[in-house]
C-alpha positions, 0 to 999 in steps of 0.5 A: 678205597677210604680217604684215609687209603687214598691220603697214603697212596697220595701223599696228601695229608689232611686229605679227609679235611680237605673233602669235608671243606669240599662238602661246606662248600657244596652246601654253602652253594645253595643258594636260592628258594627251599623248594630248590635247595632242600631237595638238592641238597638230600642229593648231596648228602646221600653219601657217595666216594667223592672220587671226583673233588679227590681227583680234583685235589690230587690234580691240583697237588701234583700240579703244584706241590706247595697248594695249601690242602689245610685248609684247602686253597680256596680256588680248590675247593670251589673248583672241586665242589663245581665238579660234584655239583655237576655230577649230583645235578647230572644224576638227578636227570639220570633219575628222571629219565630212569624214573629211579625211585632211590638213589644210593638208599635216599629217595630220588627228587623225582619220586618226593617232589615230582618229575617237573621239580626234579628238572629243575633241581638238576638245572639249579644244581648245574647253574650253581656249578657254573657259579662256582666255577666263574668265581675261580677263572675263565679256565675253570668256567670254559672247562665245565661248560664244556664237560655239560655239553658234553655230558648231554652228548653222551647221553643223547647217543646213548638214548639213540642207539637204545634197543639197536642191536646193531650198536657198534663197540666204538659207538658205545665208547663214545657215549661213554666218553661224553657220559662219563669221561667228560665229567672225570677229564673235568675233575682232573683238568680242573685241578691244573688249572684252579692252580694257574698250571695251563700247560698241565691241564691237557695231561691231566684232562687225558688221565681222566677221560681215559680213567673215566672210560675204564670206569664206565666199563667197570660199572658196565661189567658189574651189572653182569658180573654182580648180584643185588645184594652186593650192588645195593640195586638190582642188576643185569639191568642194562639189557632190560633197559636196552641199554646194550653195553660193551661187554654185550656188544662183544658177546654179540660180536663173538657169536655166529649163526643161530648163536648170534641170533639167539642172543640178538632175539634174548637182548630185544626181548629182556626188557619184557621177559626176566627169563630172556635177561637171566638167559642173555646174562648166562650167555656173555658170561660163559664167553669171551666177553668178560675177559674182552672187557677186561683186556679194554679197562687195560689198555684204558687204564694204561693210557691214563698212566702214561698221559701223565709222563708229562707231569714232573714225578712226585708222590701224588702224580705216581699215586695217581698213576696207580688209582685206575688199577687200584679201583679195578682190583678193589671192586671186583673184589668188593662187588663180584662173587669169588666165583666169578672174578 
């Protein structure tokens, strides 16, 4: 979905203008030495849907329909910028751990400036996020600080379970809550906090968390269902990295006897054997794991929708409740070959 589609769905005029203002705030937030600012700016300008700032703006409007969007209320502009700064800062750190060379077609900081400088750039972006949040309110600053802590927890859990074939689905979901859900939660509850609706922050946070879990589960499926051409990056990569995601774990759960042993052997061999990775993917796609993951996504999308029952009905609130399903439907058409949908 493009900004114009979101604008129509959410009933927010000039949403594209508001997002441009957030982009300006991101650039203006980069106060520091050129060695930090230049690579940070490169990563901020690398593209992306700006979904999290969009959710912050929408949550603010749903919380207070009188909030200004053109020009965007300064509190909302800073709050949205703080969330995006955390998102990009965490991606810089991810690229170090993954030894990634490119992010959205742009050379990563670790590949150009080196891993040590990339660590500093990621920290710099997180710190600037804290500055932007503190300018809004103590509640926004607290939400952001808790979120950064949760991001670390989620990444730590994933690392602890790397290459563990006996990983439980619940453990994978706990990692997702920290890695992806926490920042989506912040994007939404900060929208309410920016306009002083502390009473609605929990509802928006629950919406964001559940949507975030579903969002990551979709991403886990795309790694198995999509192609390098459609994704613009390697696919079937998680098993090779030893990151055993929910659809993989569900595939192991449904297998038994020699079939299960074969799957677990393939999982462990995949990091050094492309043939094992390909065979494992074929086994997953041949079973019921994809359908079971889609059912799980539907469950979290429904929890997200129900969370907003506590918010007064409006076109913006109702549009927000539709976003999780719209995202799922759209991304499947965009990124998955027709024969695998």
